[in-house]
GUROKE-49886 format. One line per 2 residues: their letters; for each residue x, y, z of N, C-alpha, C, O. Coordinates in steps of 0.1 Angstrom, whole numbers, plus 2048, in hexadecimal, padded with zeros to 3 digits. Layout:
<pts>
a> X,Y,Z,X,Y,Z,X,Y,Z,X,Y,Z ~ ... $
</pts>
This chain:
<pts>
mk> 807,7F3,800,7FF,801,7FE,80C,80D,7FF,80E,814,7F5 ~ 812,80E,80B,81C,819,807,824,81A,7FF,828,826,7FE $
vr> 828,811,7F5,82D,813,7EA,826,817,7DF,82A,81D,7D5 ~ 818,814,7E1,80E,818,7D4,80D,827,7D9,812,82F,7D2 $
ia> 806,82C,7E3,804,83E,7E7,815,842,7E1,815,84C,7D9 ~ 821,83B,7E4,82A,844,7E2,82B,845,7D0,830,84E,7CA $
ci> 824,83A,7CB,826,83C,7BA,81E,847,7B9,822,850,7B3 ~ 812,847,7BE,806,853,7B7,80D,85E,7B9,80F,866,7B0 $
sv> 811,861,7C7,818,870,7C7,81F,873,7BD,81C,87D,7B7 ~ 82D,86A,7BB,836,86D,7B3,82F,871,7A3,834,87B,79D $
al> 824,86A,79E,81E,869,791,817,877,792,818,87F,789 ~ 811,87B,79E,80A,88C,7A1,813,897,79D,811,8A0,796 $
av> 820,893,7A5,829,89D,7A7,82E,8A1,796,830,8AC,792 ~ 830,893,78E,833,899,783,82A,89F,779,82F,8A7,772 $
al> 81F,89B,77A,813,8A0,772,80D,8AE,773,808,8B4,76A ~ 80E,8B4,782,80A,8BE,785,811,8C9,77E,809,8D1,777 $
pa> 81E,8CC,77E,823,8D8,777,820,8D6,767,81B,8E0,762 ~ 822,8CF,762,81D,8CE,752,80F,8D2,74F,80B,8D7,745 $
sa> 806,8CD,75A,7F7,8D1,759,7F6,8DF,75B,7ED,8E4,754 ~ 7FC,8E6,765,7FD,8F4,76A,801,8FB,75D,7FA,905,75B $
ad> 809,8F9,754,811,901,74B,807,901,73E,807,90A,736 ~ 7FE,8F3,73C,7F8,8F2,72F,7EB,8F5,730,7E4,8F6,726 $
wn> 7E3,8F8,73D,7D5,8F9,740,7D3,905,735,7C9,902,72E ~ 7D7,90D,732,7D6,91B,72A,7DE,91B,71E,7E0,926,717 $
dg> 7E3,90F,719,7EC,911,70B,7F8,918,711,7FC,921,70A ~ 7FF,916,71B,80A,918,71E,809,928,720,814,92E,720 $
ag> 7FE,92F,720,7FF,93C,722,804,942,72C,807,94E,72B ~ 807,939,737,80E,93E,746,805,93E,74E,7FA,939,74C $
sl> 807,946,75B,7FD,945,765,7F2,94D,762,7F2,955,759 ~ 7E6,94D,76B,7DB,956,76B,7DD,966,76B,7D5,96D,765 $
kd> 7E8,96A,774,7EB,977,772,7F1,97B,765,7F1,987,762 ~ 7F5,970,75D,7FA,975,74F,7F0,976,746,7F2,97C,73B $
ms> 7E3,970,747,7DA,96F,73D,7D7,97C,734,7D4,97B,728 ~ 7D7,989,73C,7D3,995,735,7E0,99C,72D,7DE,9A5,726 $
gg> 7EC,995,72E,7F6,99A,729,7F9,9A6,72C,7FF,9AD,724 ~ 7F5,9AB,73A,7FA,9B8,73D,7F1,9C1,73C,7F3,9CB,743 $
aa> 7E5,9C0,734,7DB,9CA,730,7D0,9CA,73C,7CD,9BF,742 ~ 7CA,9D6,73E,7BE,9D9,747,7B4,9D2,744,7B0,9D1,738 $
va> 7AC,9CB,74E,79E,9C4,74A,795,9D0,74D,797,9D9,755 ~ 78B,9CE,741,782,9D9,740,777,9D5,74B,773,9C9,74D $
vp> 772,9E2,753,76A,9E4,75C,75A,9EA,757,759,9F5,752 ~ 74E,9DF,758,743,9E5,752,73F,9F3,755,742,9F6,761 $
ap> 739,9FD,74D,735,A08,74F,72A,A07,75A,723,9FD,75B ~ 727,A12,764,71F,A11,770,710,A15,766,70F,A1D,75D $
vp> 707,A0E,76C,6F9,A0E,769,6F2,A1F,76C,6EF,A23,777 ~ 6F0,A26,762,6EA,A35,766,6DE,A33,76F,6D7,A2A,770 $
vq> 6DF,A40,778,6D6,A3B,782,6CC,A49,77D,6D1,A53,779 ~ 6BF,A48,77F,6B5,A53,777,6B1,A5B,781,6AF,A56,78C $
ty> 6B0,A68,77F,6B0,A75,786,69E,A73,78D,694,A73,787 ~ 69F,A73,797,691,A70,79D,689,A7F,79F,68D,A8A,7A3 $
rg> 67A,A7B,79A,673,A8B,79C,665,A83,7A0,65F,A7A,79A ~ 663,A88,7AC,655,A82,7B3,64A,A84,7AA,64B,A8E,7A2 $
aw> 640,A7E,7A9,634,A85,7A1,62B,A8A,7A9,624,A91,7A2 ~ 628,A8B,7B5,623,A96,7BC,62C,AA1,7C1,638,A9F,7C2 $
yf> 624,AAE,7C3,62D,AB8,7CA,624,ABF,7D1,618,ABF,7CE ~ 62A,AC8,7DC,625,AD1,7E3,62D,ADF,7DF,639,AE1,7DC $
rf> 622,AE8,7DE,627,AF6,7D9,624,B02,7E6,61A,B03,7EC ~ 62D,B0A,7E8,62A,B17,7EF,62D,B24,7E9,638,B25,7E4 $
dg> 625,B2E,7E7,628,B3A,7E1,625,B46,7E7,61E,B47,7F1 ~ 62B,B50,7E0,625,B5B,7E4,628,B68,7D9,632,B68,7D2 $
gi> 61F,B72,7D8,61F,B79,7CB,619,B84,7D1,611,B85,7DA ~ 620,B90,7C7,61E,B9F,7CA,61A,BA6,7BB,622,BA4,7B2 $
gs> 610,BAC,7B8,60C,BB3,7AC,604,BBE,7AF,601,BC2,7BA ~ 601,BC5,7A2,5FA,BCF,7A0,5EB,BCC,79A,5E8,BC3,792 $
ig> 5E1,BD6,79F,5D5,BD3,79B,5CE,BE1,795,5D0,BEB,79C ~ 5C7,BE3,789,5C1,BEE,786,5B5,BEE,78E,5AF,BE4,791 $
tp> 5B3,BF7,791,5A7,BFB,79A,59A,BFA,793,595,C01,78A ~ 594,BEE,799,584,BED,793,57B,BF5,792,57D,BFF,799 $
tl> 56F,BF5,78C,566,BFC,78F,55E,BFB,799,559,BF0,79D ~ 55C,C0B,7A1,554,C0A,7AC,549,C11,7AB,549,C1C,7A5 $
se> 53D,C0B,7B2,531,C11,7B3,529,C11,7BB,52B,C07,7C3 ~ 51E,C19,7BF,516,C14,7C9,508,C1B,7C6,507,C27,7C3 $
tg> 4FC,C12,7C6,4EF,C15,7C1,4E6,C14,7CE,4EB,C0E,7D8 ~ 4D9,C19,7CE,4D2,C1A,7D8,4CF,C1F,7E6,4C6,C1D,7EE $
ld> 4DB,C29,7E6,4DB,C31,7F2,4D7,C3E,7EE,4DF,C46,7E8 ~ 4CA,C41,7F1,4C3,C4F,7EF,4C5,C59,7F6,4BC,C5C,7FF $
ig> 4CF,C60,7F5,4D3,C6A,7FF,4C9,C75,7FD,4C6,C79,7F2 ~ 4C4,C7B,80A,4B9,C88,808,4AA,C82,806,4A0,C87,80B $
dr> 4AB,C78,800,49B,C72,801,495,C6C,80E,490,C61,80D ~ 495,C73,81A,493,C6C,827,485,C70,82B,481,C67,833 $
dg> 47D,C78,82A,475,C7E,832,467,C78,82A,468,C76,81E ~ 45B,C73,833,450,C71,82E,44C,C68,82D,455,C60,829 $
pa> 440,C61,82E,43C,C53,825,43E,C52,816,43A,C5A,80D ~ 443,C48,817,443,C47,804,43A,C47,7FD,43B,C4B,7F1 $
av> 42E,C44,802,420,C41,7FD,41C,C4D,7F7,416,C4E,7EC ~ 421,C59,7FF,41B,C67,7FB,425,C71,7F5,422,C7C,7F4 $
lp> 431,C6C,7F1,43C,C73,7EC,43F,C70,7DC,43B,C66,7D7 ~ 446,C79,7D7,44A,C75,7C9,454,C6D,7CA,45A,C6E,7D5 $
at> 459,C64,7C0,464,C5A,7BF,470,C5D,7C6,476,C55,7CE ~ 475,C6B,7C2,47F,C71,7C7,479,C85,7C8,473,C8C,7C0 $
gp> 47F,C87,7D3,47A,C95,7D7,486,C9D,7D4,491,C98,7D1 ~ 484,CAA,7D5,48D,CB3,7D3,49D,CB2,7D8,4A6,CB6,7D2 $
dy> 49C,CAC,7E3,4AB,CA9,7EA,4AF,CA1,7E7,4B9,C9E,7ED ~ 4AB,C96,7DC,4AF,C88,7D8,4BF,C8A,7D6,4C3,C95,7D3 $
ra> 4C8,C80,7D7,4D6,C80,7D6,4DA,C74,7D3,4D2,C6A,7D7 ~ 4E6,C70,7CC,4EA,C65,7C8,4F9,C66,7CC,4FF,C71,7CC $
tk> 4FF,C59,7D0,50D,C5C,7D2,516,C5B,7C6,512,C56,7BC ~ 521,C62,7C8,528,C69,7BC,537,C5F,7B9,53F,C59,7C1 $
pd> 537,C5E,7AE,544,C55,7A8,54F,C5A,7AF,557,C51,7B3 ~ 553,C69,7B1,55E,C6C,7B6,560,C6C,7C5,568,C71,7CC $
wf> 555,C64,7CA,555,C64,7D7,55F,C56,7DC,563,C54,7E8 ~ 561,C4E,7D3,567,C3F,7D5,575,C41,7D2,57A,C46,7C8 $
ss> 57A,C3C,7DC,589,C37,7DD,58C,C2A,7E0,583,C23,7E2 ~ 599,C24,7E1,59A,C19,7DE,5AB,C12,7E2,5B4,C18,7DC $
df> 5AD,C09,7E9,5BB,C05,7ED,5BE,BFA,7E6,5C2,BF0,7EC ~ 5BE,BFA,7D7,5C0,BED,7CD,5CC,BEE,7C3,5CC,BE9,7B7 $
st> 5D8,BF7,7CB,5E3,BFA,7C5,5ED,BEF,7C4,5F5,BF0,7BB ~ 5EC,BE4,7CE,5F6,BD9,7D0,5EC,BCA,7D2,5E1,BC9,7D8 $
fa> 5F1,BC1,7CB,5E8,BB4,7CE,5F5,BA9,7D3,5FE,BA6,7CC ~ 5F2,BA4,7E0,5FD,B9D,7E3,5F5,B91,7E9,5EA,B94,7ED $
tv> 5F9,B84,7E9,5F3,B79,7EB,5FC,B6F,7F2,607,B73,7F0 ~ 5FC,B63,7FA,603,B5A,7FC,5FB,B4E,800,5F1,B4E,808 $
gg> 601,B42,7F8,5F9,B34,7FA,601,B2A,7F6,60E,B2B,7F5 ~ 5F9,B1D,7F4,600,B11,7F2,5F7,B0A,7EB,5EB,B0E,7E8 $
ga> 5FD,AFB,7E8,5F4,AF0,7E2,5FA,AE5,7E1,602,AE1,7E9 ~ 5F5,ADF,7D7,5FA,AD0,7D4,5F8,ACC,7C4,5EE,ACE,7BD $
gy> 602,AC7,7C1,601,AC0,7B0,607,AB4,7AD,60E,AAE,7B4 ~ 604,AB1,7A0,60B,AA5,79C,611,AA8,78D,60B,AAF,785 $
nf> 61D,AA2,78C,625,AA1,782,624,A97,77B,627,A8C,77F ~ 61D,A98,769,61C,A8E,762,62A,A8E,759,633,A97,759 $
sn> 629,A83,754,639,A7F,74D,63B,A87,741,646,A89,73C ~ 630,A8A,73B,632,A8F,72D,633,A9E,72E,632,AA4,723 $
gf> 635,AA7,73A,63B,AB5,73C,62A,ABC,741,62B,AC8,743 ~ 622,AB7,741,616,ABF,748,616,AB9,756,61A,AAE,75A $
rv> 611,AC4,75E,60E,AC3,76C,604,ACB,76F,603,AD6,769 ~ 5FB,AC7,77A,5F2,ACA,77F,5F2,ACF,78F,5FA,AC9,797 $
da> 5EB,ADA,794,5E9,ADC,7A3,5E0,AE2,7A5,5DA,AE6,79C ~ 5DC,AE3,7B3,5D1,AE8,7B9,5D4,AF6,7C4,5DA,AF1,7CE $
ti> 5D3,AFE,7C4,5D8,B09,7CE,5CE,B0F,7D6,5C2,B10,7D2 ~ 5D3,B12,7E3,5CC,B1F,7EA,5D1,B2B,7EC,5DD,B29,7EC $
ek> 5CE,B38,7ED,5D5,B43,7EE,5CD,B4C,7F4,5C2,B4E,7F1 ~ 5D4,B51,7FD,5CF,B5D,807,5D2,B6A,802,5DD,B6E,801 $
rf> 5C7,B71,800,5CA,B7F,7F9,5C7,B88,804,5BE,B87,80D ~ 5D1,B94,803,5D3,B9D,80E,5C7,BA9,80B,5C5,BAD,800 $
kd> 5BF,BAD,817,5B6,BB7,816,5B9,BC4,80E,5C3,BCB,80E ~ 5AD,BC5,806,5AA,BD5,7FE,59E,BD8,803,596,BD2,809 $
dv> 5A0,BE7,7FE,596,BEE,808,58F,BF9,7FE,596,BFF,7F6 ~ 582,BFA,7FD,578,C02,7F5,575,C0D,801,573,C09,80D $
ll> 576,C1A,7FD,571,C25,804,569,C30,7FD,56C,C38,7F5 ~ 55D,C2F,802,550,C37,7FD,550,C45,808,549,C43,812 $
eg> 557,C51,806,557,C5C,80C,554,C67,806,55A,C68,7FB ~ 54B,C72,80A,547,C7C,806,53F,C86,80C,540,C85,819 $
sd> 538,C8E,808,52F,C9B,80D,52A,CA2,802,530,CA4,7F7 ~ 51D,CA6,806,516,CAF,7FE,50C,CB6,805,50A,CB3,811 $
sw> 504,CC3,800,4FB,CCD,805,4F2,CCF,7FE,4F4,CD0,7F2 ~ 4E4,CD2,803,4DA,CD4,7FA,4D0,CE0,801,4D1,CE1,80E $
dt> 4C9,CE6,7FB,4C2,CEF,802,4B4,CE4,809,4AF,CDB,803 ~ 4B1,CE7,812,4A9,CDD,81D,49D,CE2,817,49A,CED,813 $
ha> 494,CD4,816,485,CD4,810,47C,CCD,81C,482,CC6,824 ~ 470,CCF,81D,468,CCB,828,45A,CC6,81E,458,CCA,813 $
lc> 451,CBC,826,444,CBC,81E,43C,CC6,81D,43B,CCC,828 ~ 434,CCB,813,429,CD5,813,41D,CCE,81D,41B,CC3,821 $
tt> 418,CD8,81E,408,CD5,827,3FF,CCB,819,3F6,CC2,81B ~ 403,CCE,80D,3FC,CC3,807,402,CB9,805,40E,CBA,806 $
tg> 3FC,CAB,802,405,CA0,7FE,409,C9F,7F5,403,CA3,7EB ~ 416,C9A,7F3,41F,C99,7EA,424,CA5,7E5,423,CA7,7D8 $
cw> 428,CAD,7EB,42D,CBC,7E8,439,CBE,7F2,439,CBC,7FE ~ 444,CC3,7EA,452,CC7,7F3,44F,CD6,7F2,447,CDA,7EB $
qp> 458,CDE,7FB,458,CEA,7FE,463,CEE,804,465,CEA,80F ~ 46C,CF7,7FF,479,CFC,804,477,D01,812,46E,D09,813 $
va> 47F,CFD,81D,481,D04,827,48B,D13,82A,497,D10,82A ~ 488,D1E,82C,48E,D28,829,49C,D2A,832,49C,D29,83E $
nr> 4A5,D2D,82B,4B1,D2E,832,4B5,D23,839,4BB,D24,844 ~ 4B3,D15,832,4B9,D08,83A,4C0,CFF,82F,4BB,CFC,824 $
tt> 4CB,CFD,834,4D3,CF3,82A,4D7,CE6,831,4DB,CE7,83C ~ 4D6,CDA,82C,4D8,CCD,82E,4E6,CC8,82B,4E9,CC7,81F $
nf> 4EF,CC4,836,4FD,CC3,833,4FD,CB2,834,4F6,CAC,83C ~ 503,CAB,82A,501,C9B,82B,510,C95,828,516,C97,81E $
ev> 516,C8E,832,523,C88,832,520,C79,832,518,C73,83A ~ 52A,C72,827,528,C60,82A,536,C5C,82C,540,C64,82A $
td> 537,C54,830,542,C4A,833,541,C3A,834,53E,C33,83E ~ 544,C36,825,53F,C26,825,54B,C1F,820,551,C21,815 $
et> 550,C15,82A,55B,C0F,824,55A,BFF,825,555,BFA,82F ~ 55E,BF9,819,55C,BEC,815,56A,BE4,819,574,BEB,814 $
ki> 56D,BD9,81F,57A,BD3,81F,578,BC5,819,56E,BBE,81B ~ 583,BC1,810,582,BB5,809,58B,BAC,80D,597,BB0,80F $
da> 587,BA0,80F,591,B95,813,58E,B88,80E,584,B80,811 ~ 598,B86,806,596,B78,7FB,59E,B6D,7FE,5A8,B6C,806 $
tl> 599,B62,7F7,59F,B57,7F4,59E,B52,7E9,593,B52,7E3 ~ 5AA,B4C,7E3,5AA,B47,7D4,5AB,B38,7D7,5B2,B33,7E0 $
wm> 5A4,B30,7CD,5A3,B22,7CC,5A4,B21,7BE,59B,B24,7B6 ~ 5B0,B1C,7B9,5B3,B1A,7AB,5B7,B0C,7A7,5BE,B06,7AE $
vn> 5B4,B07,79D,5B7,AFC,796,5C3,B01,78C,5C0,B0C,787 ~ 5CC,AFC,789,5D9,B00,77D,5DC,AF1,777,5DD,AE6,77B $
ay> 5DF,AF7,769,5E7,AED,761,5F5,AF6,75B,5F6,B02,758 ~ 5FD,AED,75C,60A,AF2,754,611,AE9,74A,610,ADD,749 $
yd> 618,AEF,745,621,AE7,73A,62F,AEC,73B,631,AF8,73B ~ 637,AE5,73C,647,AE6,73B,64C,AE6,731,64A,ADC,72A $
lf> 653,AEE,72C,655,AF0,71D,662,AE5,71A,661,ADC,711 ~ 66C,AE7,720,677,AE5,722,681,AE1,730,67C,AE5,73A $
sn> 68D,AD9,731,695,ADC,73C,6A1,ADE,73A,6A5,AD7,731 ~ 6AA,AE5,73F,6B7,AE5,737,6BF,AEF,746,6BD,AFA,74A $
rg> 6C9,AE1,74B,6D1,AE8,755,6C9,AEA,764,6CD,AF2,76D ~ 6C0,AE4,764,6B5,AE9,771,6AA,AF3,770,6A1,AF5,778 $
ft> 6AC,AFA,764,6A0,B04,761,694,AFD,756,695,AF8,74A ~ 68C,AFD,75B,67F,AFD,753,678,B05,753,675,B09,75F $
py> 673,B0E,748,66A,B17,743,659,B0F,742,657,B03,73E ~ 650,B19,745,644,B0E,745,63A,B1C,740,63F,B27,73E $
ig> 62D,B18,73E,622,B1E,73E,616,B18,741,617,B0C,73E ~ 60A,B1D,746,603,B18,74D,5F5,B23,74C,5F5,B2D,746 $
ag> 5EA,B1E,753,5DD,B24,751,5D5,B1F,75C,5D5,B12,75E ~ 5CE,B26,764,5C6,B21,770,5B4,B25,772,5B1,B2F,76C $
ig> 5AB,B1F,777,5A1,B22,779,59A,B20,788,59E,B16,78E ~ 592,B26,78C,58E,B25,797,583,B30,7A0,578,B32,79A $
fa> 585,B35,7A9,579,B3F,7AF,581,B47,7BD,589,B42,7C4 ~ 57D,B53,7BD,580,B58,7C9,574,B59,7D5,568,B5C,7D2 $
wn> 578,B57,7DF,56D,B57,7ED,572,B65,7F1,57C,B67,7F7 ~ 568,B6E,7ED,56A,B7D,7F2,560,B7D,7FF,554,B7A,7FF $
el> 567,B81,809,55E,B87,815,562,B97,818,56D,B9C,81A ~ 555,B9C,817,554,BAB,815,54C,BB0,825,542,BAD,82A $
nr> 555,BB6,827,54E,BBE,835,54D,BCF,832,555,BD6,82D ~ 542,BD2,836,53D,BE2,830,538,BEA,83D,52F,BE4,844 $
rh> 53C,BF6,840,538,BFE,84C,533,C08,846,53A,C0D,83D ~ 527,C0E,848,522,C1B,844,51E,C25,84E,519,C21,859 $
ts> 521,C31,84C,520,C3D,857,51A,C49,84E,522,C50,847 ~ 510,C4A,84F,50B,C5C,849,504,C63,850,4FD,C5D,858 $
ty> 506,C72,84F,500,C7A,859,4F9,C87,84E,4FD,C8B,843 ~ 4EF,C8A,854,4E6,C95,850,4E5,C9F,859,4E0,C9B,864 $
av> 4E9,CAE,857,4E6,CBB,860,4E3,CC2,859,4E9,CC4,84E ~ 4D4,CC8,85E,4CF,CD5,85C,4D6,CE2,85E,4DB,CE2,869 $
cd> 4D8,CEB,858,4DE,CF6,85C,4DA,D04,859,4D9,D08,84D ~ 4D8,D0D,866,4D0,D1B,861,4DD,D22,85B,4E8,D24,860 $
dt> 4D7,D24,84D,4E2,D2F,844,4E5,D3B,84D,4F1,D3D,850 ~ 4DA,D42,853,4DC,D4E,857,4E8,D4E,867,4F1,D56,86A $
tg> 4E4,D47,86D,4EB,D43,87A,4FA,D3C,87C,503,D3D,884 ~ 4F9,D32,86D,502,D28,86F,4FF,D1D,877,505,D12,875 $
vc> 4F7,D1E,882,4F5,D12,88A,4EE,D07,883,4E4,D09,87D ~ 4F5,CFA,885,4F0,CEF,882,4E8,CE7,88C,4EB,CE7,898 $
aa> 4DB,CE0,887,4D3,CD5,893,4DD,CCA,896,4E8,CCA,890 ~ 4D9,CC3,89D,4DF,CB6,8A1,4DF,CAF,895,4D5,CB1,88E $
pt> 4EA,CA5,88E,4EB,CA0,881,4E3,C91,887,4E4,C8A,891 ~ 4DA,C8F,879,4D4,C7F,879,4E0,C76,878,4E6,C7A,86E $
te> 4E5,C6B,87C,4EF,C61,876,4E8,C55,875,4E1,C4F,87D ~ 4ED,C50,866,4E5,C40,864,4F2,C39,864,4FB,C3D,85E $
ta> 4F3,C2F,86B,4FC,C24,86B,4F7,C17,866,4EB,C13,868 ~ 502,C0D,85E,4FE,C02,85E,50B,BF9,859,515,BFE,854 $
sg> 50A,BED,85B,516,BE2,858,511,BD5,856,506,BD2,85B ~ 51A,BCE,84E,515,BC2,84A,51F,BB9,844,529,BC0,842 $
ra> 521,BAC,841,529,BA6,83A,522,B9C,831,517,B96,833 ~ 52B,B9B,827,527,B91,81C,532,B8A,816,53D,B8F,814 $
nk> 52F,B7B,811,536,B74,80D,533,B6F,7FC,527,B6C,7F9 ~ 53D,B6F,7F5,539,B73,7E7,544,B68,7E1,550,B6A,7E4 $
ft> 540,B5D,7D9,548,B57,7CF,547,B5A,7C0,53E,B59,7B8 ~ 553,B5E,7BF,558,B67,7AF,55D,B5E,7A6,563,B54,7AB $
la> 55C,B60,797,566,B57,791,574,B5B,78F,577,B67,78F ~ 57F,B52,78D,58E,B59,78C,592,B4E,784,58E,B43,785 $
ya> 59B,B54,77A,5A7,B4B,773,5AF,B52,76F,5AD,B5E,76E ~ 5BB,B4D,76B,5C9,B4F,76C,5D1,B4B,760,5CE,B40,75C $
am> 5DA,B52,75A,5E8,B4D,752,5F3,B50,757,5F6,B5B,75C ~ 5FB,B45,756,60A,B47,75B,615,B43,750,614,B3E,745 $
ag> 61E,B49,756,62C,B45,74E,638,B47,756,63A,B52,75D ~ 642,B3D,756,64A,B3F,761,657,B35,75F,658,B2D,756 $
vs> 65F,B37,769,66B,B2B,766,671,B25,776,675,B2B,77F ~ 670,B18,774,674,B0F,783,684,B0E,780,689,B0D,775 $
yd> 68A,B0E,78C,69A,B08,78A,69A,AFF,796,696,B02,7A1 ~ 6A1,AF2,794,6A2,AE9,79C,6AC,AE8,7A8,6B7,AE4,7A5 $
ls> 6A8,AED,7B6,6B1,AEB,7BE,6B7,AE2,7C3,6C2,AE3,7C7 ~ 6B0,AD7,7C2,6B4,AC6,7C2,6A8,ABD,7BD,69D,AC2,7BC $
em> 6AC,AB1,7BB,6A1,AA5,7B6,695,AAB,7BD,68B,AAD,7B5 ~ 692,AAF,7C8,688,AB1,7D1,680,ABD,7D1,674,ABD,7D2 $
ta> 68A,AC8,7CF,686,AD9,7CF,685,ADE,7C5,68C,AD8,7BD ~ 67E,AE8,7C2,681,AF2,7B5,679,B00,7BB,66E,B02,7C2 $
vd> 683,B0B,7B6,67C,B17,7B8,674,B1C,7AB,679,B18,7A0 ~ 66B,B23,7AC,661,B25,7A3,65E,B34,7A4,659,B3B,7AD $
lg> 663,B39,797,663,B49,795,657,B4C,788,659,B45,77E ~ 64E,B53,789,644,B55,780,63C,B63,780,63E,B6C,789 $
yr> 634,B63,775,62D,B71,770,61C,B69,770,61A,B5E,76B ~ 611,B70,777,604,B6A,777,5FB,B77,774,5FB,B80,77C $
yl> 5F3,B77,769,5E8,B7D,766,5DD,B78,76E,5DB,B6C,76C ~ 5D3,B7F,778,5CA,B78,77E,5BE,B83,77B,5BF,B8F,77A $
fi> 5B4,B7B,77A,5A5,B84,776,59C,B7E,784,59C,B72,788 ~ 595,B88,789,58D,B84,793,57E,B8C,791,57E,B98,792 $
sg> 575,B86,78F,566,B8A,78E,561,B94,798,562,B90,7A4 ~ 55C,B9F,797,557,BA8,7A1,54C,BA4,7A9,543,B9D,7A4 $
sd> 54C,BA8,7B3,53F,BA5,7C0,53C,BB0,7C5,540,BBB,7C0 ~ 532,BB1,7D1,529,BBD,7D2,524,BB8,7E2,526,BAC,7E6 $
ia> 520,BC0,7E8,51A,BBF,7F5,512,BCA,7F7,516,BD5,7F5 ~ 504,BC8,7FD,4F8,BD1,7FF,4F8,BD2,80E,4FB,BC9,816 $
ld> 4F3,BDE,811,4EF,BE1,81F,4E4,BE7,820,4E0,BEE,817 ~ 4DB,BE6,82C,4CB,BEE,82D,4CF,BF7,835,4D3,BF5,840 $
in> 4D0,C06,82D,4D1,C13,836,4C4,C1A,835,4C0,C1F,82A ~ 4BD,C1C,841,4B0,C21,843,4A9,C21,838,4A6,C2B,832 $
dd> 4A5,C0F,836,49B,C0D,82E,4A1,C0B,81D,49D,C04,814 ~ 4AC,C14,81C,4B3,C12,80C,4BC,C06,80D,4C3,C02,817 $
is> 4BA,C01,802,4C3,BF4,800,4CE,BFA,7F6,4CE,BFC,7EA ~ 4DA,BFD,800,4E5,C02,7F7,4EE,BF8,7F4,4F0,BF0,7FE $
rv> 4F5,BF6,7E7,4FE,BE9,7E2,50A,BF0,7DB,509,BF7,7D0 ~ 515,BEE,7E4,523,BF3,7DD,527,BE5,7D5,528,BDA,7DA $
ei> 52A,BE9,7C8,52F,BE1,7BD,53E,BDF,7BB,541,BEA,7B5 ~ 546,BD9,7BD,554,BD7,7B9,556,BD0,7AB,553,BC4,7AA $
gd> 55B,BD6,7A1,55A,BD2,796,567,BC4,792,56C,BBE,79B ~ 569,BC1,787,574,BB7,784,581,BBB,787,583,BC7,788 $
qh> 58B,BB1,789,597,BB6,78E,5A2,BB0,783,5A1,BA4,77E ~ 5AA,BB8,780,5B6,BB0,777,5C1,BB3,77D,5C4,BBF,77F $
vh> 5CA,BA8,782,5D4,BA8,789,5DE,BA3,781,5DC,B9A,779 ~ 5ED,BAC,784,5FA,BA7,77B,602,BA5,785,606,BAF,78C $
qf> 605,B97,789,60D,B92,796,61B,B8C,794,61D,B84,78B ~ 625,B8E,79B,631,B87,79C,630,B7C,7A6,62C,B80,7B1 $
ra> 632,B71,7A5,632,B63,7AD,63E,B5D,7B0,644,B5C,7A6 ~ 644,B5A,7B9,64D,B53,7C0,64D,B48,7C9,647,B4B,7D4 $
gl> 652,B3B,7C7,64E,B33,7D0,657,B25,7D1,660,B25,7C9 ~ 655,B1D,7D7,65C,B13,7D7,650,B03,7D6,645,B01,7DB $
rf> 658,AF9,7CD,64E,AED,7C9,65B,AE2,7D1,667,AE3,7D1 ~ 654,AD8,7D8,658,ACC,7DF,654,AC2,7D7,648,AC1,7D4 $
nv> 65E,AB9,7D2,658,AAE,7CB,654,AA0,7D6,65B,AA0,7E1 ~ 64D,A97,7D5,64B,A8E,7DE,646,A83,7D5,643,A84,7C9 $
n> 645,A76,7DC,640,A68,7D8,634,A6C,7D2,62C,A64,7CE $
</pts>
C-alpha cells in the first residue's frame, strides 16, 4: 500500500507543472492573460432625475388695479318729509349722490396664498389655489345745501321756508375683504439648466365680504342769524357676502433649486367681476355698486414636489 501511494504522488508531481503551463495554451499564469492591458469596467447605469407628480405651492403677489366704476342708487337726499301717499314722487329738495363724492383705495392689489397641484408627464400641470386679498376701501363723502321747503296746507304742495337753508353731509364707507378660489392649468414650454418658462390660465370665483357704514346729517339754518337747529342724523350699517366670477392669464419662469424645490416668478392678469351692498337708510334702499376689477400683478413663490 505504501509503495502504491508513493507512486501516485510521484506521478502527480510530474503531471501538475505541465498541466499548469498548458491550461491556457501556454499563455502563462492568470495575471499574464491580459497581456498587461487594463480590464474594461462596465459603464454605470444612469440615474433618472426625480420629479414628484404632486406638489404644493406658496405664493405672494402685489400689483396695480385700475379704479373700478363706483356708484350709489336709492339714497333720496332731501326728500324726507311728509307721507309718501300725498307727496309728489320727488319734491323740490330731492338730491342724489354725486359721482365726485366717491374716492377709493384701489391703488395696490396684494395677495398671499397657497395650493396643491399635479405634474403630468407631457409638460402640463394643474393646481388649485386659495389666496387672501388685502382690504380695499370705497368712500362716499360729500356735502350739499338747498333752500328749505315745507308742506303747503294743500295736500301735495311744497312751499319755501323764508330765510332757511338745509345743509347736508354724508360719510359712507365700504370695506372689501376678499378670498380668491382658483383652478389653474399650465404648460411648461421647455427646460434648460433648471429654468422652465411656462404659460397658464385659471378660472374660479372671489368670495367678497363687504362691510358698509353710513352716517348722514341734515341741519336747517337761519340765513339771517346764522344759527342752525340741532341736526338730524341718520345711521345704518350692514354686511354682505357676494360670490363673483374671477379668471386669470399667467406667464412666468421657474428655477429648480433642487429636485424637490423650485422658485416661481411670474406675471398674472386677473379679472374680478363687480359686487354691491345695499342698506336700508330711513326707508330708502341705498345700494353701493363696485364695478369690474382688472388687476396686473407680479407674483413670487415656491413649489415643493412630493410623491
